[in-house]
C-alpha positions as CSV (number, residue, x, y, z in Angstrom):
1,M,123.2,-38.4,105.3
2,A,126.8,-39.1,103.9
3,L,129.9,-38.1,102.3
4,I,129.5,-39.3,98.8
5,T,131.8,-38.9,95.7
6,S,130.7,-37.0,92.3
7,K,130.3,-39.7,89.9
8,E,126.5,-39.3,90.3
9,M,126.0,-35.6,90.3
10,F,128.2,-35.8,87.5
11,G,126.7,-38.0,85.3
12,K,123.2,-35.8,85.7
13,A,125.0,-32.5,85.2
14,L,126.5,-34.0,81.9
15,K,123.0,-34.9,80.3
16,S,121.3,-31.8,81.9
17,D,123.8,-29.0,80.8
18,Y,124.1,-27.5,84.3
19,A,127.4,-27.5,86.6
20,I,127.9,-28.3,90.3
21,G,129.2,-25.4,92.5
22,A,132.6,-26.7,94.1
23,F,133.5,-24.2,96.9
24,N,136.4,-23.7,99.1
25,V,136.0,-24.0,102.9
26,N,138.7,-22.8,105.6
27,N,136.3,-22.4,108.7
28,M,132.9,-23.1,110.5
29,E,130.8,-20.0,109.2
30,I,131.8,-20.4,105.6
31,V,130.7,-24.3,105.8
32,Q,127.3,-23.1,107.4
33,G,127.2,-20.6,104.7
34,I,127.7,-22.5,101.9
35,T,126.0,-25.5,103.0
36,R,122.6,-23.7,104.1
37,A,122.3,-22.0,100.4
38,A,122.4,-25.5,99.0
39,A,120.1,-26.9,101.3
40,A,117.7,-23.9,100.5
41,Q,118.0,-24.7,96.6
42,R,118.1,-28.4,97.1
43,S,121.6,-28.4,95.0
44,S,124.3,-31.3,95.1
45,L,127.1,-30.1,96.5
46,I,130.9,-30.2,96.2
47,L,133.0,-28.7,98.9
48,Q,136.7,-28.1,98.6
49,A,139.6,-27.8,100.9
50,S,143.2,-27.0,100.1
51,S,146.1,-27.8,101.0
52,G,146.4,-25.0,103.1
53,A,143.3,-25.0,104.2
54,I,143.8,-28.5,105.8
55,E,147.0,-27.5,107.1
56,Y,144.9,-24.4,108.7
57,A,141.8,-26.4,110.2
58,G,143.1,-30.2,110.2
59,P,141.6,-32.8,107.9
60,R,139.1,-34.2,111.0
61,Y,138.0,-30.7,112.0
62,L,136.8,-30.2,108.4
63,I,135.1,-33.6,107.8
64,H,133.7,-33.2,111.8
65,M,132.5,-29.8,110.9
66,L,131.0,-31.4,107.2
67,E,129.1,-34.1,109.4
68,A,127.7,-31.5,111.7
69,A,126.3,-29.4,108.3
70,M,124.9,-32.8,106.9
71,E,123.2,-33.5,110.1
72,E,121.5,-29.6,109.8
73,T,120.6,-29.4,106.4
74,G,120.0,-32.9,105.3
75,I,121.9,-33.1,102.3
76,D,124.2,-35.1,100.9
77,I,127.8,-33.6,100.4
78,C,131.1,-34.8,98.6
79,L,134.5,-33.7,100.0
80,H,137.1,-32.8,97.7
81,L,141.0,-31.8,98.1
82,D,141.8,-29.2,95.8
83,H,145.2,-28.7,94.2
84,G,147.0,-31.8,95.8
85,A,150.7,-31.2,94.7
86,N,151.8,-34.7,95.3
87,F,150.5,-38.7,96.2
88,K,151.6,-38.1,99.7
89,I,148.6,-35.2,100.3
90,C,146.3,-37.0,97.9
91,K,146.7,-40.3,99.9
92,E,146.2,-38.5,103.6
93,C,143.0,-37.2,102.4
94,V,141.6,-40.5,100.6
95,D,142.8,-42.3,104.0
96,N,140.7,-39.5,106.3
97,G,137.8,-39.7,104.3
98,F,137.8,-37.4,102.0
99,T,135.4,-38.7,98.9
100,S,137.1,-36.8,95.8
101,V,140.9,-36.1,95.6
102,M,142.4,-33.9,92.9
103,F,145.9,-34.4,92.1
104,D,147.8,-31.3,90.3
105,G,150.5,-32.2,87.7
106,S,150.2,-29.5,85.4
107,K,153.8,-28.0,85.9
108,Y,155.5,-31.6,85.1
109,T,155.8,-32.9,81.5
110,F,152.8,-34.3,79.6
111,E,154.4,-38.0,80.4
112,E,154.8,-37.2,84.2
113,N,151.7,-35.8,84.6
114,I,150.2,-38.9,83.0
115,S,152.5,-40.9,85.4
116,M,151.9,-39.2,88.6
117,T,148.4,-39.0,88.1
118,K,147.7,-43.1,87.4
119,E,149.6,-43.4,90.5
120,V,147.2,-41.5,93.1
121,V,144.0,-42.8,90.7
122,D,144.7,-46.5,91.3
123,Y,145.6,-46.3,94.7
124,A,141.9,-44.0,95.6
125,H,139.9,-46.4,93.0
126,A,141.3,-49.0,95.2
127,H,139.4,-47.0,98.3
128,G,136.1,-45.8,96.6
129,V,137.3,-42.2,95.7
130,V,137.0,-40.3,92.4
131,V,140.1,-38.2,91.2
132,E,140.1,-35.2,89.1
133,A,143.5,-34.0,87.2
134,E,144.8,-31.1,85.7
135,L,146.0,-30.8,81.6
136,G,147.1,-27.0,80.9
137,K,148.2,-24.3,83.2
138,L,146.2,-21.4,84.8
139,A,147.5,-18.6,85.7
140,G,147.2,-16.4,88.8
141,I,147.7,-17.1,92.5
142,E,145.7,-19.1,95.2
143,D,147.5,-20.8,98.3
144,A,150.2,-22.7,97.1
145,V,149.4,-22.5,93.4
146,K,151.5,-19.6,91.8
147,V,151.7,-19.2,87.8
148,S,153.0,-16.4,85.8
149,A,150.7,-15.5,82.6
150,A,154.1,-15.9,80.8
151,D,154.3,-20.1,82.0
152,A,149.9,-20.5,81.3
153,T,149.0,-22.6,78.6
154,F,146.0,-23.6,77.4
155,T,144.7,-27.8,77.6
156,V,145.5,-29.0,74.1
157,P,142.1,-31.1,72.8
158,E,143.8,-33.7,71.5
159,E,146.1,-34.2,74.4
160,A,142.9,-34.2,77.1
161,A,141.7,-36.9,75.2
162,E,144.8,-39.4,75.5
163,F,145.7,-38.4,78.8
164,V,142.0,-39.6,80.2
165,E,142.6,-42.7,78.2
166,R,146.1,-43.2,79.9
167,T,144.9,-42.1,83.4
168,G,141.6,-43.3,83.8
169,V,141.0,-40.0,85.7
170,D,137.1,-38.9,86.4
171,S,137.3,-35.4,85.7
172,L,139.4,-33.1,84.1
173,A,140.0,-30.0,84.9
174,V,141.1,-27.7,81.5
175,A,142.8,-24.7,81.0
176,I,140.7,-22.3,78.8
177,G,141.2,-18.9,80.3
178,T,140.4,-18.6,83.4
179,S,142.9,-17.7,86.4
180,H,143.2,-17.9,90.2
181,G,142.7,-14.7,92.4
182,A,141.1,-11.8,92.2
183,Y,142.9,-10.2,89.3
184,K,141.8,-12.6,86.1
185,F,141.5,-10.0,83.6
186,S,143.4,-7.0,82.7
187,G,141.3,-6.4,79.8
188,T,138.1,-7.7,78.0
189,P,137.2,-10.8,79.7
190,K,137.4,-14.4,77.3
191,L,136.8,-17.7,77.6
192,D,138.3,-19.7,74.9
193,L,134.8,-21.4,74.5
194,E,135.7,-23.1,71.0
195,R,138.7,-25.1,72.7
196,L,136.1,-26.3,75.1
197,E,133.7,-28.0,72.9
198,K,136.6,-29.2,71.2
199,I,138.0,-30.9,74.4
200,H,134.2,-32.2,75.2
201,A,133.6,-33.5,71.4
202,L,136.7,-35.6,72.4
203,I,136.1,-37.1,75.7
204,P,132.0,-36.9,75.8
205,D,131.6,-38.8,79.2
206,T,134.6,-37.3,81.0
207,P,133.2,-34.4,83.3
208,L,135.0,-31.1,82.7
209,V,136.4,-28.7,85.5
210,L,136.6,-24.9,85.3
211,H,139.3,-23.6,88.2
212,G,139.4,-19.9,88.7
213,A,136.0,-19.4,87.9
214,S,134.9,-17.0,90.8
215,S,133.2,-14.2,89.3
216,V,134.5,-11.4,91.7
217,P,131.5,-9.6,92.1
218,Q,132.2,-5.6,92.1
219,Q,129.5,-4.8,95.0
220,F,132.1,-7.0,97.4
221,V,135.2,-5.2,95.9
222,K,133.7,-1.6,96.1
223,Q,132.4,-2.7,99.8
224,C,135.9,-3.9,100.7
225,N,137.8,-0.6,99.4
226,D,135.2,1.7,100.9
227,F,136.4,0.4,104.2
228,G,139.7,0.3,104.1
229,G,141.0,-2.2,101.5
230,Q,143.3,-1.9,98.8
231,I,141.9,-4.3,95.9
232,P,141.4,-2.3,92.7
233,G,140.8,-3.7,89.4
234,A,139.9,-7.1,91.0
235,Q,138.1,-8.6,87.8
236,G,136.7,-12.3,87.7
237,V,134.9,-14.1,85.1
238,P,131.8,-12.8,83.8
239,E,129.1,-15.2,85.0
240,E,127.1,-15.8,81.4
241,M,130.3,-17.4,80.5
242,I,130.5,-19.9,83.8
243,R,126.7,-20.9,82.0
244,E,127.9,-21.1,78.6
245,A,130.7,-23.4,80.0
246,A,128.5,-25.7,81.5
247,K,126.7,-26.4,78.2
248,R,130.2,-27.7,76.7
249,G,130.4,-30.6,79.1
250,V,131.8,-28.2,82.4
251,C,130.0,-30.4,85.3
252,K,132.2,-28.5,88.2
253,V,132.5,-24.8,88.5
254,N,135.3,-23.9,91.6
255,V,134.5,-21.1,93.1
256,D,137.3,-19.5,96.1
257,T,137.7,-15.7,96.0
258,D,134.0,-14.8,95.9
259,I,133.9,-16.8,99.1
260,R,136.6,-14.6,100.6
261,M,135.5,-11.3,99.4
262,A,131.9,-12.2,100.6
263,L,132.9,-12.7,103.9
264,T,135.9,-9.8,103.9
265,A,133.2,-7.1,102.7
266,E,131.6,-7.7,105.7
267,I,134.1,-7.9,108.3
268,R,135.8,-4.8,107.2
269,K,132.2,-2.9,106.9
270,Y,131.6,-4.1,110.6
271,F,134.6,-3.0,112.2
272,A,134.8,0.6,110.3
273,E,131.2,1.0,111.8
274,H,132.0,-0.6,115.2
275,P,135.8,0.4,116.0
276,E,134.5,-0.9,119.8
277,G,133.9,-4.3,118.5
278,F,135.8,-7.3,119.4
279,D,133.1,-10.1,119.5
280,P,133.8,-12.4,116.5
281,R,129.9,-13.3,116.2
282,K,129.1,-9.8,115.2
283,Y,130.9,-9.6,112.3
284,L,131.3,-13.4,111.3
285,G,127.6,-13.7,111.5
286,P,127.1,-11.4,108.6
287,G,129.7,-12.7,106.8
288,R,128.3,-15.9,106.9
289,E,124.9,-14.6,105.6
290,S,126.4,-12.6,102.7
291,I,128.7,-15.9,102.0
292,Q,124.5,-18.1,101.9
293,V,123.0,-15.3,99.7
294,L,126.0,-15.2,97.2
295,V,126.2,-19.2,97.1
296,E,122.4,-19.3,96.5
297,H,122.9,-16.7,93.7
298,K,125.8,-18.9,92.3
299,I,123.6,-22.1,92.2
300,K,120.4,-20.6,91.0
301,D,121.4,-18.0,88.3
302,V,125.0,-19.2,87.4
303,M,125.4,-23.1,87.8
304,G,122.0,-23.7,87.2
305,S,122.4,-27.1,89.8
306,A,118.9,-25.8,91.9
307,G,116.5,-28.4,92.4
308,S,119.3,-31.2,91.2
309,I,118.8,-33.3,94.0
310,D,115.6,-35.4,93.9
């Protein structure tokens, strides 16, 4: 088993109208829950780490955890940098064995984004690593990514085609109405699927990526709040919208908040019911199991990628 790029798995997904789940990881239990779910569903898998996760765990720890997970499950994994803020962090991840990196230049001008993305693409491709970029700005908060609703902008289809042509990027994250964090919509959830169709029509061979795509399952929100949490009104992207996006060129769907919610809900429940408890295995173990159940559902019922491993 090996760390692989996303190139082959995206090629298959584009032809079959399903998406690959890209799940953020921070510690061993999260890695185990996700990889065991992917193995059970025989699904292609992307595990991704934000700059914050890399700072927290360290790149070598993350890679060695994935190596152990691959030995346990027998599946290949794509290891991806999520929201690399500059060339330095992208280079560090390439040099440390990541097989995919994202440079997020969405806060810069169109020309600056192209220039900086091209620099990352040239270095990564020379080392056999694929690159994701972002065009358009998603609202919300996730680790170091903080964008107000007023500053969010949707991806312009014609700009997306020019951007891909001039950068040579392998996949493109687009802004069509999703947002980072647990509070994605204040009213009725809506994605601009018509815009997505236009983008896909202009660059049909480019895998598209949906950030901020957690559905924020209400059972986890309720469980957190029932056991002392204060996250009222959290709302994510309806799962049926994710399925529709997968039919319109989206090959990678990012999931982070849902993982955190599944783990936190079990931890809160344990301590509410066992105030005397202090053994991490007693609360992290149930959290790991909850993550596995969640990810199996995502793979099978939302992404449609179950059975994508030959």
